[in-house]
N, C-alpha and C positions, 0 to 999 in steps of 0.2 A: 677183673675186666667188667663184670656185671655193674660195679659201682660207677665205672667211668661210663659205661653205655647209659646208665640211669641218668647220670648228670648231663652228659653231652648228647645222648641220643644215638641213633644208628648212623646218622649221616655225619661221620667225623670229618670228611673231606669235603667241606662246603666249597662254593665257587671261589671265594677269596683265598682259601688255603690252596686250592689247586693252582690258582694263577701264580701264587707265590712259590710253590715248589716247581712249577714249570719255569718260571723267570730264573730260578737258581739253577735248574738243569741247564737251561740255555746258556746261561752266563758261563758254567763250568765247561760245556763243551766248546764254546766259542773262544774262551781264554785258553783252552788246551790247544786248539787249532792255531791261535795266534802265536802262542809260545812256540810251537813247533815251526811255524813259518819264520819267525824272528831267528831261531836257532840256526835254521837251514840258511837263511839269507846272510847272517853274520859269518858263518863257516865258509860260505862260497865267496862273500865279500864282493867288492867292485859293483858292477852293474846290477846284480840281482838285489843288493840291499838298497840300492838308490830306487830301483823299480818298486820294491815293497813299500818304501817311505812315500813315494810319490802316490802309489795306489791308495795307501791309507789316508794321506792327506787329502786326496781328491774326494774320497768317500766321506771323510769328516766334513769338509766344506759343503758338499752337496747336501749331507744330512742337515747341517746348520741352515743351509738355505731353505730347505723344504719345510723344516720345522719352525721357521721364523728367526733363527739365530739366538734364542735364548737358552741354549744348552748349558753352557758354563759361563760363569762370570770370571774365569781365570784366563782371560785372553792374554797372550803373550806377545802381542804384535809389536815389532821392533819399529814399524812406521808410526805407531800411534803413541809414542812417547811424549810428543808435545801436548796431547789432549789427556794427560795423566790426571786422575781424579783422586786427590789424597783422602777423601772421605771413604774410599773403599778399602784403604790399608787397614788390615786387621793386626791385632797383637800377635807376636810370634808364638809359636806352640813351645810351651815349656815342658821339659821332660825332667822327671825326679832323677837325680842321680844315685848310683848305688853307694852303699857305705854310709858311714856316719857323716851328718852334715858338718861343715866347718863351723867352728865356734866363734872365730874372729871374723869381723867384717873386713872387706877390702877397703883400704883408705884410698881417697881420691888423690889426684896428683897434686892437689893443692894443700893438703893436709901435711903437717910435719909430725914426726914421732915425738911423744913427749917422754917416753922411757928411754933411759940410756942403757945400752947393752952391758951386761957384766962381763969383765975379762973371762976369756976362756980358761978353764982349768981352775977357777976360783969358787969354791963352795962356800955357802953362808950357813952358819950354825942356827938351828932353830932355838936353842936354849939360850945361848949368850949373845947371838948375833954377830960373833966374830967371823971373819973371812978366813979361808984357807982349811977349814974342817967342817964337819957337819955333826949333828945332835949325838949319834952313837958313839962317836970318838972324842966328844968334848971332854976336857979335863977339868972343867970348872964345876 
């Protein structure tokens, strides 16, 4: 601890760190309360769920109005579909799949297969090239 104190000094919790810690604490408390409210409203259903949605919506729009409306650029207004700006469309998020990646590429609908399938049950010998048996059982 002495080494850390020598490097950092006695004031470990500077104002920036305190603000970050307080923001995290506030976020956790608020999210916990919101989760409880949503769970209770969903269990009760009906009017209480509608009331919760309405109050959250009202709060959100009031907050956007007072802060200038630059909160999120992810506005999902159904009325504003005519004013859609294609330059704001971003690439989709790609997730890496589990397991071994596929070796073959997927062919497009316009491509045709160049390989013909071998008949089922027909083995090709690695030694002589004959059909119907394979190398360990080859008689040649």
